[in-house]
KEDRENVO-877654 format. One record per residue (C-alpha): residue number from 0; residue in three letters; x, y, z. Coordinates in nm, 2 decimals. Layout:
   pos   code       px       py       pz
   NUM    ALA        X        Y        Z
...
This chain:
   pos   code       px       py       pz
     0    UNK    -1.60     1.78     1.78
     1    UNK    -1.84     1.89     1.52
     2    UNK    -2.10     1.64     1.39
     3    UNK    -2.03     1.48     1.06
     4    UNK    -2.36     1.63     0.94
     5    UNK    -2.22     1.98     0.98
     6    UNK    -1.99     1.94     0.69
     7    UNK    -2.05     1.99     0.31
     8    UNK    -1.88     1.69     0.16
     9    UNK    -1.78     1.34     0.25
    10    UNK    -1.47     1.23     0.06
    11    UNK    -1.29     0.89     0.10
    12    UNK    -1.01     0.68    -0.04
    13    UNK    -0.92     0.32     0.02
    14    UNK    -0.65     0.14     0.20
    15    UNK    -0.50    -0.14    -0.01
    16    UNK    -0.38    -0.50     0.01
    17    UNK    -0.11    -0.61    -0.24
    18    UNK    -0.19    -0.97    -0.34
    19    UNK     0.16    -1.01    -0.49
    20    UNK     0.44    -0.81    -0.64
    21    UNK     0.63    -0.67    -0.33
    22    UNK     0.90    -0.41    -0.36
    23    UNK     0.90    -0.41    -0.74
    24    UNK     0.67    -0.10    -0.79
    25    UNK     0.96     0.13    -0.75
    26    UNK     1.16    -0.10    -0.99
    27    UNK     0.90    -0.03    -1.27
    28    UNK     0.74    -0.38    -1.23
    29    UNK     0.38    -0.49    -1.25
    30    UNK     0.20    -0.53    -0.91
    31    UNK    -0.14    -0.68    -0.82
    32    UNK    -0.31    -0.47    -0.55
    33    UNK    -0.67    -0.43    -0.46
    34    UNK    -0.84    -0.14    -0.28
    35    UNK    -1.00    -0.23     0.06
    36    UNK    -1.32    -0.14     0.24
    37    UNK    -1.09     0.00     0.51
    38    UNK    -1.07     0.37     0.42
    39    UNK    -0.97     0.72     0.53
    40    UNK    -1.29     0.95     0.51
    41    UNK    -1.26     1.33     0.51
    42    UNK    -1.56     1.54     0.62
    43    UNK    -1.49     1.88     0.47
    44    UNK    -1.64     2.23     0.45
    45    UNK    -1.50     2.57     0.33
    46    UNK    -1.44     2.81     0.61
    47    UNK    -1.35     3.13     0.43
    48    UNK    -1.00     3.16     0.58
    49    UNK    -0.65     3.09     0.47
    50    UNK    -0.63     2.79     0.71
    51    UNK    -0.70     2.43     0.71
    52    UNK    -0.83     2.32     1.05
    53    UNK    -0.78     1.95     1.11
    54    UNK    -0.96     1.72     1.36
    55    UNK    -0.99     1.35     1.39
    56    UNK    -1.26     1.11     1.51
    57    UNK    -1.00     0.90     1.69
    58    UNK    -0.78     1.17     1.84
    59    UNK    -0.84     1.46     2.07
    60    UNK    -0.57     1.66     1.88
    61    UNK    -0.67     1.97     1.67
    62    UNK    -0.42     2.11     1.42
    63    UNK    -0.43     2.43     1.21
    64    UNK    -0.23     2.45     0.89
    65    UNK    -0.17     2.80     0.74
    66    UNK    -0.19     2.78     0.37
    67    UNK     0.11     3.01     0.32
    68    UNK     0.33     2.80     0.56
    69    UNK     0.26     2.45     0.44
    70    UNK     0.64     2.38     0.40
    71    UNK     0.68     2.41     0.78
    72    UNK     0.47     2.12     0.90
    73    UNK     0.66     1.81     0.79
    74    UNK     0.77     1.72     1.15
    75    UNK     0.41     1.72     1.29
    76    UNK     0.31     1.41     1.47
    77    UNK    -0.04     1.45     1.33
    78    UNK    -0.13     1.66     1.02
    79    UNK     0.20     1.62     0.83
    80    UNK     0.05     1.40     0.56
    81    UNK    -0.24     1.65     0.51
    82    UNK     0.00     1.94     0.50
    83    UNK     0.23     1.76     0.24
    84    UNK    -0.07     1.66     0.03
    85    UNK    -0.20     2.02     0.03
    86    UNK     0.14     2.16    -0.06
    87    UNK     0.20     1.92    -0.35
    88    UNK    -0.16     1.98    -0.48
    89    UNK    -0.10     2.35    -0.48
    90    UNK     0.24     2.31    -0.64
    91    UNK     0.08     2.11    -0.92
    92    UNK    -0.12     2.42    -1.01
    93    UNK    -0.45     2.37    -0.82
    94    UNK    -0.65     2.60    -0.61
    95    UNK    -0.64     2.57    -0.23
    96    UNK    -0.92     2.71    -0.02
    97    UNK    -0.94     2.73     0.36
    98    UNK    -1.14     2.45     0.51
    99    UNK    -1.23     2.25     0.81
   100    UNK    -1.15     1.88     0.79
   101    UNK    -1.27     1.59     1.01
   102    UNK    -1.06     1.29     0.94
   103    UNK    -1.19     0.94     1.01
   104    UNK    -0.95     0.65     0.93
   105    UNK    -1.04     0.28     0.95
   106    UNK    -0.71     0.16     0.79
   107    UNK    -0.50     0.05     1.09
   108    UNK    -0.18     0.26     1.12
   109    UNK     0.15     0.08     1.06
   110    UNK    -0.03    -0.22     0.92
   111    UNK     0.12    -0.23     0.57
   112    UNK    -0.23    -0.16     0.42
   113    UNK    -0.13     0.20     0.32
   114    UNK    -0.31     0.42     0.57
   115    UNK    -0.07     0.69     0.45
   116    UNK    -0.18     0.66     0.09
   117    UNK    -0.55     0.66     0.19
   118    UNK    -0.49     0.98     0.40
   119    UNK    -0.30     1.15     0.12
   120    UNK    -0.54     1.06    -0.16
   121    UNK    -0.86     1.14     0.04
   122    UNK    -0.71     1.47     0.16
   123    UNK    -0.63     1.58    -0.20
   124    UNK    -0.96     1.47    -0.33
   125    UNK    -1.13     1.66    -0.05
   126    UNK    -0.93     1.98    -0.12
   127    UNK    -1.03     1.95    -0.48
   128    UNK    -1.40     1.89    -0.40
   129    UNK    -1.43     2.18    -0.16
   130    UNK    -1.27     2.41    -0.42
   131    UNK    -1.51     2.30    -0.68
   132    UNK    -1.26     2.10    -0.88
   133    UNK    -1.30     1.75    -1.02
   134    UNK    -1.01     1.54    -0.91
   135    UNK    -0.88     1.30    -1.17
   136    UNK    -0.78     0.98    -0.99
   137    UNK    -0.45     0.91    -1.17
   138    UNK    -0.33     1.27    -1.12
   139    UNK    -0.44     1.26    -0.75
   140    UNK    -0.23     0.93    -0.71
   141    UNK     0.08     1.09    -0.87
   142    UNK     0.05     1.40    -0.65
   143    UNK    -0.01     1.19    -0.34
   144    UNK     0.31     0.99    -0.42
   145    UNK     0.50     1.32    -0.43
   146    UNK     0.37     1.41    -0.08
   147    UNK     0.49     1.07     0.05
   148    UNK     0.83     1.10    -0.11
   149    UNK     0.92     1.47    -0.10
   150    UNK     0.74     1.56     0.23
   151    UNK     0.71     1.25     0.44
   152    UNK     1.05     1.11     0.33
   153    UNK     0.95     0.77     0.21
   154    UNK     1.09     0.70    -0.13
   155    UNK     0.80     0.49    -0.24
   156    UNK     0.67     0.37    -0.57
   157    UNK     0.33     0.46    -0.72
   158    UNK     0.14     0.14    -0.62
   159    UNK    -0.01     0.24    -0.29
   160    UNK    -0.15     0.58    -0.41
   161    UNK    -0.27     0.44    -0.73
   162    UNK    -0.46     0.16    -0.57
   163    UNK    -0.61     0.40    -0.31
   164    UNK    -0.73     0.64    -0.58
   165    UNK    -0.82     0.41    -0.87
   166    UNK    -0.95     0.10    -0.70
   167    UNK    -1.26    -0.08    -0.84
   168    UNK    -1.50    -0.29    -0.63
   169    UNK    -1.46    -0.66    -0.68
   170    UNK    -1.14    -0.62    -0.88
   171    UNK    -0.76    -0.65    -0.84
   172    UNK    -0.54    -0.42    -1.04
   173    UNK    -0.27    -0.55    -1.26
   174    UNK    -0.07    -0.23    -1.26
   175    UNK     0.24    -0.16    -1.47
   176    UNK     0.43     0.09    -1.25
   177    UNK     0.65     0.19    -1.54
   178    UNK     0.37     0.30    -1.78
   179    UNK     0.07     0.32    -1.53
   180    UNK    -0.13     0.09    -1.77
   181    UNK    -0.38    -0.09    -1.55
   182    UNK    -0.59    -0.41    -1.62
   183    UNK    -0.88    -0.47    -1.38
   184    UNK    -0.90    -0.84    -1.30
   185    UNK    -1.22    -0.97    -1.13
   186    UNK    -1.13    -1.14    -0.80
   187    UNK    -1.26    -1.49    -0.84
   188    UNK    -1.16    -1.69    -0.53
   189    UNK    -1.43    -1.97    -0.57
   190    UNK    -1.46    -2.16    -0.24
   191    UNK    -1.18    -1.95    -0.08
   192    UNK    -1.15    -1.61     0.08
   193    UNK    -0.87    -1.36     0.13
   194    UNK    -0.78    -1.31     0.49
   195    UNK    -0.57    -1.02     0.62
   196    UNK    -0.40    -1.06     0.96
   197    UNK    -0.20    -0.79     1.13
   198    UNK     0.10    -0.89     1.33
   199    UNK     0.06    -0.58     1.55
   200    UNK     0.43    -0.50     1.57
   201    UNK     0.46    -0.12     1.52
   202    UNK     0.67    -0.02     1.23
   203    UNK     0.77     0.29     1.04
   204    UNK     0.88     0.28     0.68
   205    UNK     1.08     0.60     0.73
   206    UNK     1.28     0.44     1.01
   207    UNK     1.29     0.09     0.86
   208    UNK     1.52    -0.03     0.58
   209    UNK     1.26     0.05     0.31
   210    UNK     1.47     0.35     0.17
   211    UNK     1.78     0.13     0.20
   212    UNK     1.62    -0.13    -0.03
   213    UNK     1.53     0.14    -0.27
   214    UNK     1.89     0.27    -0.28
   215    UNK     2.01    -0.09    -0.34
   216    UNK     1.78    -0.15    -0.64
   217    UNK     1.88     0.19    -0.78
   218    UNK     2.25     0.10    -0.75
   219    UNK     2.17    -0.23    -0.93
   220    UNK     1.99    -0.05    -1.21
   221    UNK     2.28     0.18    -1.26
   222    UNK     2.52    -0.12    -1.29
   223    UNK     2.30    -0.31    -1.52
   224    UNK     2.11    -0.06    -1.74
   225    UNK     2.38    -0.04    -2.01
   226    UNK     2.49    -0.40    -2.04
   227    UNK     2.13    -0.53    -2.01
   228    UNK     1.99    -0.25    -2.22
   229    UNK     1.70    -0.19    -1.98
   230    UNK     1.50     0.12    -1.89
   231    UNK     1.40     0.00    -1.54
   232    UNK     1.52    -0.29    -1.32
   233    UNK     1.19    -0.48    -1.37
   234    UNK     1.27    -0.52    -1.74
   235    UNK     1.57    -0.75    -1.65
   236    UNK     1.50    -1.10    -1.77
   237    UNK     1.60    -1.41    -1.58
   238    UNK     1.85    -1.49    -1.87
   239    UNK     2.01    -1.15    -1.85
   240    UNK     2.03    -1.17    -1.47
   241    UNK     2.22    -1.50    -1.50
   242    UNK     2.46    -1.35    -1.75
   243    UNK     2.53    -1.03    -1.56
   244    UNK     2.49    -1.11    -1.19
   245    UNK     2.87    -1.11    -1.15
   246    UNK     2.86    -0.73    -1.20
   247    UNK     2.66    -0.70    -0.87
   248    UNK     2.79    -0.70    -0.51
   249    UNK     2.67    -1.01    -0.33
   250    UNK     2.40    -0.85    -0.12
   251    UNK     2.26    -0.65    -0.41
   252    UNK     2.26    -0.97    -0.63
   253    UNK     2.01    -1.12    -0.38
   254    UNK     1.78    -0.81    -0.40
   255    UNK     1.78    -0.83    -0.78
   256    UNK     1.71    -1.20    -0.79
   257    UNK     1.40    -1.12    -0.58
   258    UNK     1.28    -0.85    -0.83
   259    UNK     1.33    -1.08    -1.14
   260    UNK     1.15    -1.37    -0.98
   261    UNK     0.87    -1.16    -0.82
   262    UNK     0.79    -1.00    -1.16
   263    UNK     0.74    -1.35    -1.30
   264    UNK     0.52    -1.45    -1.00
   265    UNK     0.30    -1.15    -1.06
   266    UNK     0.24    -1.26    -1.42
   267    UNK     0.15    -1.61    -1.31
   268    UNK    -0.07    -1.48    -1.03
   269    UNK    -0.27    -1.27    -1.26
   270    UNK    -0.33    -1.58    -1.48
   271    UNK    -0.42    -1.79    -1.18
   272    UNK    -0.68    -1.53    -1.06
   273    UNK    -0.83    -1.51    -1.41
   274    UNK    -0.88    -1.88    -1.42
   275    UNK    -0.98    -1.91    -1.06
   276    UNK    -0.68    -2.15    -0.98
   277    UNK    -0.65    -2.07    -0.61
   278    UNK    -0.40    -2.35    -0.55
   279    UNK    -0.16    -2.21    -0.80
   280    UNK    -0.20    -1.86    -0.66
   281    UNK    -0.14    -2.00    -0.30
   282    UNK     0.19    -2.16    -0.41
   283    UNK     0.30    -1.82    -0.56
   284    UNK     0.21    -1.64    -0.23
   285    UNK     0.42    -1.88    -0.03
   286    UNK     0.72    -1.84    -0.26
   287    UNK     0.69    -1.46    -0.26
   288    UNK     0.71    -1.46     0.12
   289    UNK     1.01    -1.69     0.11
   290    UNK     1.19    -1.46    -0.13
   291    UNK     1.10    -1.15     0.07
   292    UNK     1.24    -1.33     0.38
   293    UNK     1.56    -1.47     0.23
   294    UNK     1.65    -1.25    -0.07
   295    UNK     1.50    -0.91     0.01
   296    UNK     1.52    -0.94     0.39
   297    UNK     1.22    -0.73     0.47
   298    UNK     1.00    -0.96     0.68
   299    UNK     1.13    -1.01     1.03
   300    UNK     1.05    -1.24     1.32
   301    UNK     0.68    -1.14     1.36
   302    UNK     0.58    -1.16     0.99
   303    UNK     0.77    -1.49     0.95
   304    UNK     0.59    -1.63     1.24
   305    UNK     0.25    -1.51     1.12
   306    UNK     0.31    -1.65     0.77
   307    UNK     0.44    -1.98     0.91
   308    UNK     0.13    -2.02     1.13
   309    UNK    -0.10    -1.95     0.84
   310    UNK     0.09    -2.19     0.60
   311    UNK     0.08    -2.47     0.85
   312    UNK    -0.31    -2.47     0.86
   313    UNK    -0.47    -2.73     0.63
   314    UNK    -0.73    -2.49     0.50
   315    UNK    -0.47    -2.23     0.39
   316    UNK    -0.35    -2.25     0.03
   317    UNK    -0.09    -1.98     0.07
   318    UNK     0.02    -1.68     0.27
   319    UNK     0.26    -1.40     0.25
   320    UNK     0.35    -1.06     0.40
   321    UNK     0.19    -0.77     0.22
   322    UNK     0.32    -0.41     0.21
   323    UNK     0.66    -0.27     0.29
   324    UNK     0.74    -0.52     0.55
   325    UNK     0.92    -0.50     0.89
   326    UNK     0.58    -0.53     1.05
   327    UNK     0.23    -0.51     0.92
   328    UNK     0.01    -0.77     0.77
   329    UNK    -0.01    -1.10     0.59
   330    UNK    -0.26    -1.19     0.32
   331    UNK    -0.37    -1.56     0.30
   332    UNK    -0.60    -1.76     0.07
   333    UNK    -0.82    -1.98     0.29
   334    UNK    -1.10    -2.22     0.24
   335    UNK    -1.41    -2.02     0.33
   336    UNK    -1.57    -2.30     0.53
   337    UNK    -1.28    -2.29     0.77
   338    UNK    -1.23    -1.91     0.83
   339    UNK    -1.31    -1.90     1.20
   340    UNK    -1.10    -2.21     1.28
   341    UNK    -0.82    -2.07     1.07
   342    UNK    -0.82    -1.73     1.25
   343    UNK    -0.82    -1.88     1.60
   344    UNK    -0.54    -2.13     1.50
   345    UNK    -0.32    -1.86     1.36
   346    UNK    -0.37    -1.62     1.65
   347    UNK    -0.29    -1.88     1.91
   348    UNK     0.02    -2.02     1.73
   349    UNK     0.15    -1.66     1.66
   350    UNK     0.10    -1.55     2.02
   351    UNK     0.30    -1.85     2.13
   352    UNK     0.58    -1.77     1.89
   353    UNK     0.60    -1.39     1.95
   354    UNK     0.39    -1.28     2.25
   355    UNK     0.19    -1.04     2.03
   356    UNK    -0.19    -1.07     1.97
   357    UNK    -0.27    -1.08     1.60
   358    UNK    -0.58    -0.91     1.45
   359    UNK    -0.78    -1.08     1.18
   360    UNK    -0.97    -0.84     0.94
   361    UNK    -1.28    -0.90     0.74
   362    UNK    -1.30    -0.65     0.46
   363    UNK    -1.42    -0.63     0.11
   364    UNK    -1.25    -0.51    -0.21
   365    UNK    -1.39    -0.17    -0.28
   366    UNK    -1.38     0.15    -0.50
   367    UNK    -1.09     0.41    -0.47
   368    UNK    -1.20     0.77    -0.43
   369    UNK    -1.56     0.84    -0.35
   370    UNK    -1.72     1.19    -0.32
   371    UNK    -2.06     1.25    -0.16
   372    UNK    -2.26     1.57    -0.07
   373    UNK    -2.39     1.56     0.28
């Protein structure tokens, strides 16, 4: 493996934690993510060929992508996200040059912290940088989303890629996924800290029911858009939902109830963060998890056990699953003076319930895309 110093540029993009607002980004709702210090970093140099040569710091695999055959790599075990990102960047009218890329990812895979978005966004930003282009973060996010949807097969919203590309250190993003208007909100947690814990149950959003939930909310929107006079499902008010819910099949009615109530929780959570009211924010996290468990049905035994363990500790003000679900992580608000005790307590209780060892992450809220010359 080549040394990192042998490359021309160091380009990175962030993983993300969504504080609240789950499964409503693809419904056009507002979400409240933050970019993390866990990142995918790409070391890149031009190589004068029509090939992208990929290697990894954590894998022995080496993969070569031919620039005129990028459509053919979607089934690769490693390199498919990079191939899809390169293809969508070129389709958007940008120049591709042959290059060598060393990829170094510190976002745990399958964790619900958006390793895929970090890989897509950093790869596109690296392709732009090595070709001498300046990558505009919002455009990069949109193209990375296309790579996830059209190439990798996950019919995702924009939140993950936007947070990865456009994050700001020390701030959460109140992002309107319908308009892409974004308000940066300082993260003021006072005497509390945000704690991320991984349930360590492997999951894949392609194989999970993520796309099924997307289809259910799309069906709900088609049934409600005319009678409710809405342009996206997240515009549905609680009053309209009560009036029109009889139009929906029973299971889909539960999904829509989650969307309506989660949109209101995001509004209240942003206000709580602005005023530093961590108790109010904690209550909202707990109720978000309950809704994702009972109405949206995307948690599962492991995430429920992890959230239950966290919520049962006296220093925890609130805890919920974060990300697509079916595995991955929880985010909790915990009194800073009890962090070590909290982590050990949750790990022990979770192991007893599931047999899995949980991982507790210490990470900061960071910037999105970064580009450095080596």
